[in-house]
N, C-alpha and C positions, 0 to 999 in steps of 0.2 A: 505493496496498499503505500501511496506518496497521499504525500501533507502542505497546505499552505497553511501561513501560518500571519496572523497581525495580532498586533498592541494595540490596543482600547485608552482610550482617555478615562477615567470612570471618576466621574461628579460622583459629591457623597449622595448630592440631595436626593442622587437618580440612577443608583445602584444595578437596584434591580431594572428602570426601567427596559437598562442600555441593555443588559445581561441575556433579559428577554428575548429585545427583538432580537439579540446578535443569534440566540441559541435561537430563533425560529427558523432559522439563515443558515442552517447546518451548524454552527459555528458550535466548540465544548472548549471551555475554560479549560488554558494548566496552569495560570498560576498568578493570583494579585501580587502587585511588589508595589511599595513607594517607589514612586516617580521621582524622576531627577532632581534636584535642588533642594530637594525639601515639603515641609507644609506636610496639609496631611492630605493631597492628592496623591490619590495609587493610576497602578495601568493593569491593565489585564493583559495576561497572553491567552492567545486560541487559535486553535486547529480546528481544520474538518478536511476529512480525506475528499482529495482531490477526482473526481469523477475521469 
C-alpha cells in the first residue's frame, strides 16, 4: 500500500470539526503535535491510502 500525507493546523475551538471533515475525506489521524513556535497551536499529521 502507498500513502499520501498531509499536515493540518488545528484551531483549538474547532478541532473536532476539522478532524471530522478530513476524516470524511478518507484521511486517518496519525499524530497531533505542538506547532513550531510554541503557543497553544497544534498540528495534525494525517495519511490516506493512494487509490
